[in-house]
TORPA-4810 file (N, C-alpha, C, O; in nm, 3 decimals):
<nodes>
NODE_1_-2.829_-0.437_-0.152_-2.689_-0.403_-0.152_-2.609_-0.532_-0.168_-2.636_-0.632_-0.102_M
NODE_2_-2.511_-0.527_-0.257_-2.423_-0.640_-0.280_-2.286_-0.605_-0.223_-2.233_-0.496_-0.250_Q
NODE_3_-2.228_-0.695_-0.146_-2.100_-0.667_-0.082_-1.996_-0.767_-0.130_-2.022_-0.887_-0.139_T
NODE_4_-1.877_-0.715_-0.160_-1.766_-0.797_-0.208_-1.639_-0.752_-0.138_-1.627_-0.639_-0.093_F
NODE_5_-1.543_-0.846_-0.129_-1.413_-0.813_-0.075_-1.307_-0.848_-0.178_-1.313_-0.953_-0.242_M
NODE_6_-1.211_-0.757_-0.195_-1.098_-0.782_-0.283_-1.006_-0.881_-0.212_-0.956_-0.852_-0.104_D
NODE_7_-0.985_-0.997_-0.274_-0.904_-1.101_-0.211_-0.756_-1.064_-0.205_-0.678_-1.129_-0.136_T
NODE_8_-0.717_-0.960_-0.278_-0.577_-0.917_-0.276_-0.554_-0.811_-0.168_-0.461_-0.823_-0.088_V
NODE_9_-0.639_-0.706_-0.166_-0.618_-0.593_-0.074_-0.704_-0.601_0.052_-0.681_-0.523_0.145_T
NODE_10_-0.800_-0.690_0.057_-0.896_-0.703_0.168_-0.989_-0.582_0.178_-1.058_-0.566_0.279_Q
NODE_11_-0.993_-0.498_0.075_-1.084_-0.383_0.073_-1.225_-0.431_0.040_-1.244_-0.518_-0.045_Q
NODE_12_-1.323_-0.373_0.111_-1.463_-0.412_0.091_-1.528_-0.314_-0.006_-1.509_-0.193_0.003_V
NODE_13_-1.605_-0.367_-0.099_-1.679_-0.289_-0.198_-1.827_-0.320_-0.182_-1.865_-0.434_-0.156_Y
NODE_14_-1.910_-0.218_-0.197_-2.054_-0.240_-0.195_-2.116_-0.178_-0.320_-2.080_-0.067_-0.361_Q
NODE_15_-2.209_-0.253_-0.379_-2.275_-0.208_-0.501_-2.425_-0.213_-0.482_-2.477_-0.294_-0.406_F
NODE_16_-2.495_-0.125_-0.553_-2.641_-0.129_-0.553_-2.687_-0.261_-0.613_-2.612_-0.328_-0.684_D
NODE_17_-2.811_-0.297_-0.583_-2.864_-0.424_-0.630_-2.876_-0.432_-0.782_-2.883_-0.542_-0.837_D
NODE_18_-2.880_-0.318_-0.850_-2.894_-0.322_-0.996_-2.762_-0.347_-1.069_-2.762_-0.358_-1.192_D
NODE_19_-2.651_-0.355_-0.997_-2.523_-0.387_-1.060_-2.525_-0.536_-1.095_-2.559_-0.621_-1.012_V
NODE_20_-2.487_-0.566_-1.219_-2.487_-0.704_-1.267_-2.347_-0.763_-1.249_-2.247_-0.707_-1.294_V
NODE_21_-2.343_-0.876_-1.181_-2.217_-0.945_-1.155_-2.215_-1.072_-1.238_-2.307_-1.154_-1.231_V
NODE_22_-2.109_-1.089_-1.317_-2.093_-1.208_-1.399_-1.965_-1.279_-1.357_-1.858_-1.218_-1.352_T
NODE_23_-1.977_-1.408_-1.327_-1.861_-1.486_-1.286_-1.819_-1.574_-1.402_-1.897_-1.655_-1.453_N
NODE_24_-1.693_-1.557_-1.442_-1.640_-1.641_-1.549_-1.504_-1.693_-1.504_-1.411_-1.615_-1.482_K
NODE_25_-1.494_-1.824_-1.490_-1.370_-1.889_-1.447_-1.321_-1.836_-1.312_-1.201_-1.816_-1.292_D
NODE_26_-1.414_-1.814_-1.220_-1.378_-1.769_-1.086_-1.348_-1.621_-1.074_-1.315_-1.574_-0.965_G
NODE_27_-1.357_-1.546_-1.183_-1.333_-1.402_-1.181_-1.465_-1.331_-1.205_-1.541_-1.368_-1.295_M
NODE_28_-1.491_-1.229_-1.125_-1.615_-1.154_-1.139_-1.593_-1.028_-1.222_-1.491_-0.961_-1.211_N
NODE_29_-1.692_-0.999_-1.304_-1.693_-0.870_-1.375_-1.822_-0.799_-1.334_-1.923_-0.864_-1.305_S
NODE_30_-1.819_-0.668_-1.332_-1.930_-0.588_-1.282_-1.972_-0.488_-1.388_-1.890_-0.422_-1.450_F
NODE_31_-2.105_-0.479_-1.406_-2.161_-0.385_-1.503_-2.282_-0.315_-1.441_-2.349_-0.370_-1.354_E
NODE_32_-2.306_-0.193_-1.488_-2.428_-0.123_-1.446_-2.546_-0.192_-1.512_-2.528_-0.279_-1.597_T
NODE_33_-2.665_-0.154_-1.473_-2.787_-0.211_-1.532_-2.794_-0.181_-1.681_-2.863_-0.251_-1.755_A
NODE_34_-2.724_-0.077_-1.727_-2.723_-0.041_-1.869_-2.612_-0.110_-1.946_-2.596_-0.087_-2.066_L
NODE_35_-2.534_-0.195_-1.878_-2.429_-0.271_-1.945_-2.294_-0.201_-1.948_-2.204_-0.246_-2.018_G
NODE_36_-2.279_-0.093_-1.874_-2.151_-0.022_-1.870_-2.059_-0.090_-1.769_-2.095_-0.102_-1.652_V
NODE_37_-1.940_-0.136_-1.814_-1.848_-0.204_-1.722_-1.800_-0.110_-1.612_-1.775_0.008_-1.635_P
NODE_38_-1.787_-0.164_-1.493_-1.733_-0.089_-1.380_-1.584_-0.121_-1.366_-1.544_-0.237_-1.378_L
NODE_39_-1.505_-0.020_-1.341_-1.361_-0.038_-1.327_-1.323_-0.079_-1.186_-1.270_0.001_-1.109_G
NODE_40_-1.349_-0.203_-1.153_-1.315_-0.255_-1.021_-1.227_-0.379_-1.039_-1.228_-0.440_-1.145_V
NODE_41_-1.153_-0.416_-0.936_-1.067_-0.534_-0.948_-1.147_-0.660_-0.984_-1.263_-0.675_-0.946_P
NODE_42_-1.083_-0.747_-1.056_-1.147_-0.874_-1.093_-1.135_-0.976_-0.981_-1.187_-1.087_-0.991_T
NODE_43_-1.066_-0.939_-0.874_-1.044_-1.030_-0.762_-1.148_-1.013_-0.651_-1.126_-1.059_-0.539_T
NODE_44_-1.260_-0.947_-0.681_-1.365_-0.930_-0.582_-1.445_-1.058_-0.568_-1.481_-1.122_-0.667_L
NODE_45_-1.471_-1.095_-0.443_-1.550_-1.214_-0.415_-1.662_-1.174_-0.319_-1.646_-1.082_-0.239_Q
NODE_46_-1.778_-1.244_-0.327_-1.889_-1.211_-0.235_-1.841_-1.213_-0.090_-1.757_-1.295_-0.051_P
NODE_47_-1.895_-1.123_-0.012_-1.850_-1.108_0.127_-1.969_-1.069_0.214_-2.053_-0.988_0.175_Y
NODE_48_-1.975_-1.128_0.332_-2.076_-1.093_0.431_-2.007_-1.017_0.543_-1.915_-1.069_0.606_T
NODE_49_-2.052_-0.895_0.568_-1.993_-0.813_0.674_-2.034_-0.874_0.808_-2.153_-0.893_0.834_I
NODE_50_-1.935_-0.905_0.894_-1.970_-0.965_1.023_-2.043_-0.865_1.113_-2.013_-0.746_1.114_P
NODE_51_-2.140_-0.916_1.187_-2.215_-0.834_1.281_-2.135_-0.824_1.410_-2.067_-0.919_1.449_Q
NODE_52_-2.142_-0.708_1.477_-2.069_-0.697_1.603_-2.127_-0.792_1.707_-2.248_-0.816_1.710_P
NODE_53_-2.042_-0.845_1.788_-2.085_-0.938_1.893_-2.141_-0.858_2.011_-2.109_-0.740_2.027_M
NODE_54_-2.222_-0.922_2.091_-2.284_-0.856_2.206_-2.178_-0.795_2.298_-2.198_-0.686_2.353_A
NODE_55_-2.067_-0.865_2.316_-1.960_-0.813_2.403_-1.902_-0.684_2.346_-1.870_-0.592_2.421_A
NODE_56_-1.888_-0.678_2.214_-1.836_-0.557_2.151_-1.933_-0.441_2.169_-1.892_-0.329_2.198_Q
NODE_57_-2.060_-0.469_2.152_-2.162_-0.365_2.169_-2.165_-0.318_2.313_-2.172_-0.198_2.340_I
NODE_58_-2.160_-0.412_2.407_-2.159_-0.377_2.549_-2.037_-0.293_2.585_-2.049_-0.197_2.661_G
NODE_59_-1.922_-0.329_2.531_-1.800_-0.254_2.560_-1.808_-0.113_2.502_-1.762_-0.017_2.564_A
NODE_60_-1.867_-0.103_2.385_-1.881_0.030_2.323_-1.978_0.117_2.405_-1.952_0.235_2.426_Q
NODE_61_-2.087_0.059_2.449_-2.183_0.135_2.530_-2.120_0.178_2.662_-2.143_0.290_2.708_Q
NODE_62_-2.041_0.091_2.722_-1.973_0.125_2.847_-1.873_0.238_2.824_-1.860_0.328_2.907_A
NODE_63_-1.804_0.234_2.712_-1.707_0.339_2.679_-1.776_0.473_2.660_-1.726_0.576_2.706_S
NODE_64_-1.891_0.473_2.593_-1.966_0.596_2.572_-2.018_0.650_2.706_-2.012_0.771_2.730_V
NODE_65_-2.068_0.563_2.791_-2.118_0.604_2.922_-2.005_0.663_3.006_-2.024_0.763_3.074_A
NODE_66_-1.887_0.600_3.002_-1.773_0.650_3.079_-1.730_0.787_3.027_-1.698_0.877_3.106_W
NODE_67_-1.728_0.804_2.896_-1.690_0.933_2.837_-1.787_1.043_2.881_-1.745_1.155_2.910_A
NODE_68_-1.916_1.013_2.885_-2.016_1.110_2.929_-1.994_1.144_3.077_-2.007_1.260_3.117_A
NODE_69_-1.961_1.044_3.156_-1.934_1.064_3.299_-1.812_1.156_3.316_-1.811_1.244_3.401_Y
NODE_70_-1.710_1.134_3.233_-1.590_1.218_3.238_-1.621_1.362_3.199_-1.563_1.455_3.255_Q
NODE_71_-1.711_1.381_3.104_-1.752_1.517_3.066_-1.816_1.586_3.185_-1.790_1.704_3.210_V
NODE_72_-1.900_1.514_3.258_-1.964_1.571_3.377_-1.859_1.606_3.484_-1.867_1.711_3.548_S
NODE_73_-1.761_1.519_3.501_-1.655_1.545_3.598_-1.573_1.667_3.556_-1.535_1.749_3.639_A
NODE_74_-1.546_1.678_3.427_-1.469_1.792_3.376_-1.547_1.922_3.399_-1.489_2.024_3.437_R
NODE_75_-1.678_1.919_3.376_-1.762_2.038_3.399_-1.761_2.076_3.547_-1.755_2.194_3.580_A
NODE_76_-1.766_1.977_3.635_-1.763_2.005_3.779_-1.628_2.065_3.818_-1.622_2.154_3.903_A
NODE_77_-1.520_2.016_3.759_-1.387_2.069_3.788_-1.376_2.215_3.741_-1.323_2.300_3.813_L
NODE_78_-1.425_2.242_3.622_-1.423_2.379_3.571_-1.505_2.470_3.662_-1.463_2.581_3.694_V
NODE_79_-1.621_2.423_3.703_-1.706_2.502_3.793_-1.635_2.527_3.925_-1.651_2.635_3.984_E
NODE_80_-1.558_2.431_3.974_-1.488_2.448_4.102_-1.373_2.547_4.091_-1.325_2.597_4.193_S
NODE_81_-1.328_2.576_3.971_-1.222_2.676_3.953_-1.265_2.811_4.011_-1.183_2.885_4.063_D
NODE_82_-1.394_2.842_4.002_-1.445_2.969_4.055_-1.419_2.978_4.206_-1.381_3.084_4.257_K
NODE_83_-1.440_2.869_4.275_-1.419_2.869_4.419_-1.270_2.887_4.450_-1.234_2.961_4.542_T
NODE_84_-1.185_2.821_4.373_-1.041_2.833_4.396_-0.998_2.977_4.369_-0.916_3.032_4.444_I
NODE_85_-1.051_3.039_4.265_-1.018_3.179_4.237_-1.067_3.272_4.348_-0.998_3.367_4.385_L
NODE_86_-1.185_3.245_4.401_-1.236_3.327_4.511_-1.147_3.312_4.635_-1.125_3.408_4.707_R
NODE_87_-1.098_3.192_4.659_-1.005_3.172_4.770_-0.879_3.256_4.747_-0.832_3.326_4.836_C
NODE_88_-0.826_3.248_4.627_-0.704_3.321_4.594_-0.725_3.471_4.608_-0.643_3.540_4.669_Y
NODE_89_-0.835_3.523_4.553_-0.863_3.667_4.557_-0.881_3.718_4.699_-0.852_3.834_4.728_E
NODE_90_-0.929_3.633_4.787_-0.956_3.674_4.925_-0.851_3.624_5.025_-0.871_3.631_5.146_N
NODE_91_-0.740_3.574_4.972_-0.629_3.525_5.055_-0.677_3.420_5.156_-0.634_3.419_5.272_A
NODE_92_-0.766_3.332_5.110_-0.817_3.223_5.193_-0.752_3.094_5.146_-0.751_3.064_5.027_V
NODE_93_-0.698_3.018_5.238_-0.638_2.888_5.203_-0.746_2.795_5.147_-0.858_2.791_5.197_A
NODE_94_-0.709_2.722_5.046_-0.804_2.626_4.988_-0.822_2.513_5.088_-0.726_2.446_5.124_V
NODE_95_-0.947_2.490_5.132_-0.972_2.383_5.229_-0.932_2.246_5.172_-0.943_2.222_5.052_P
NODE_96_-0.886_2.159_5.259_-0.844_2.025_5.215_-0.960_1.949_5.151_-0.938_1.866_5.062_T
NODE_97_-1.083_1.976_5.195_-1.199_1.907_5.135_-1.215_1.948_4.989_-1.249_1.865_4.904_T
NODE_98_-1.189_2.075_4.958_-1.197_2.121_4.819_-1.083_2.064_4.736_-1.102_2.026_4.620_W
NODE_99_-0.965_2.058_4.795_-0.850_2.001_4.724_-0.876_1.854_4.693_-0.846_1.807_4.583_A
NODE_100_-0.930_1.780_4.790_-0.960_1.638_4.770_-1.069_1.620_4.664_-1.061_1.530_4.580_A
NODE_101_-1.171_1.706_4.668_-1.279_1.702_4.569_-1.223_1.719_4.428_-1.257_1.643_4.337_Y
NODE_102_-1.139_1.819_4.411_-1.080_1.845_4.278_-0.986_1.732_4.235_-0.980_1.698_4.117_R
NODE_103_-0.913_1.676_4.330_-0.824_1.564_4.298_-0.905_1.444_4.249_-0.866_1.376_4.154_K
NODE_104_-1.017_1.417_4.315_-1.103_1.305_4.274_-1.158_1.329_4.133_-1.162_1.237_4.052_T
NODE_105_-1.199_1.451_4.105_-1.249_1.483_3.970_-1.139_1.463_3.866_-1.165_1.408_3.759_L
NODE_106_-1.018_1.506_3.896_-0.907_1.489_3.801_-0.877_1.340_3.778_-0.843_1.299_3.667_R
NODE_107_-0.890_1.261_3.884_-0.868_1.116_3.872_-0.970_1.055_3.777_-0.936_0.971_3.693_T
NODE_108_-1.095_1.096_3.790_-1.202_1.046_3.701_-1.172_1.086_3.558_-1.182_1.004_3.466_I
NODE_109_-1.135_1.212_3.538_-1.109_1.263_3.402_-0.994_1.189_3.335_-0.999_1.164_3.215_I
NODE_110_-0.892_1.153_3.412_-0.774_1.090_3.352_-0.783_0.938_3.343_-0.698_0.875_3.280_S
NODE_111_-0.884_0.878_3.405_-0.895_0.731_3.404_-0.942_0.679_3.268_-1.025_0.741_3.202_A
NODE_112_-0.888_0.567_3.228_-0.926_0.506_3.100_-1.066_0.447_3.104_-1.135_0.442_3.002_A
NODE_113_-1.109_0.403_3.222_-1.242_0.345_3.236_-1.282_0.349_3.382_-1.200_0.379_3.470_S
NODE_114_-1.408_0.319_3.408_-1.457_0.318_3.544_-1.606_0.292_3.546_-1.665_0.253_3.445_G
NODE_115_-1.667_0.313_3.660_-1.809_0.287_3.678_-1.887_0.419_3.670_-1.886_0.496_3.766_D
NODE_116_-1.953_0.445_3.558_-2.025_0.571_3.544_-2.156_0.577_3.622_-2.224_0.679_3.621_P
NODE_117_-2.192_0.468_3.690_-2.316_0.470_3.768_-2.294_0.525_3.908_-2.389_0.555_3.980_T
NODE_118_-2.167_0.539_3.948_-2.134_0.596_4.078_-2.152_0.747_4.069_-2.110_0.810_3.972_V
NODE_119_-2.214_0.804_4.169_-2.235_0.949_4.169_-2.101_1.022_4.175_-2.006_0.975_4.238_A
NODE_120_-2.094_1.137_4.109_-1.975_1.220_4.120_-1.958_1.263_4.265_-2.056_1.268_4.339_L
NODE_121_-1.836_1.294_4.306_-1.815_1.335_4.444_-1.894_1.464_4.473_-1.916_1.547_4.385_P
NODE_122_-1.933_1.477_4.598_-2.008_1.596_4.640_-1.910_1.707_4.674_-1.809_1.684_4.741_M
NODE_123_-1.940_1.827_4.628_-1.853_1.938_4.665_-1.890_1.986_4.805_-2.004_1.975_4.848_K
NODE_124_-1.791_2.040_4.873_-1.810_2.090_5.009_-1.876_2.226_5.005_-1.895_2.287_4.900_S
NODE_125_-1.910_2.272_5.122_-1.965_2.408_5.135_-1.858_2.507_5.089_-1.738_2.479_5.097_A
NODE_126_-1.903_2.622_5.041_-1.807_2.723_4.998_-1.723_2.769_5.118_-1.776_2.787_5.228_Y
NODE_127_-1.594_2.788_5.097_-1.507_2.828_5.206_-1.550_2.963_5.265_-1.592_3.054_5.193_P
NODE_128_-1.538_2.974_5.394_-1.574_3.100_5.461_-1.483_3.211_5.410_-1.363_3.189_5.388_A
NODE_129_-1.540_3.328_5.391_-1.462_3.443_5.346_-1.447_3.452_5.196_-1.373_3.538_5.147_G
NODE_130_-1.516_3.366_5.123_-1.506_3.374_4.977_-1.640_3.413_4.920_-1.654_3.425_4.798_T
</nodes>
């Protein structure tokens, strides 16, 4: 694969290895292996795509892990809706432990980042009468 960047637009172009590149007076022309000219800018120059740095990779992995953790928290919150509905249907006040549990889950869901290695909060026993 041959990679070039347009020095005017900063757009990156990639060509198969069989594309023939001819440089004349600092300007590149591109042809297929059969000699058919390619309609690309003459301002393309060879370019090496930078590799992501370890910090970038680590940050991306942390972001993915946090997103997965938030999905788990969201699933737990949805599951806890059943308990809240059972309280409502049976005229039982929602215990403060359940309210705190759901608040903690909502905090996790809305946070931009956090530690996904910490266990999700434990739900309390089902309220009596539900």
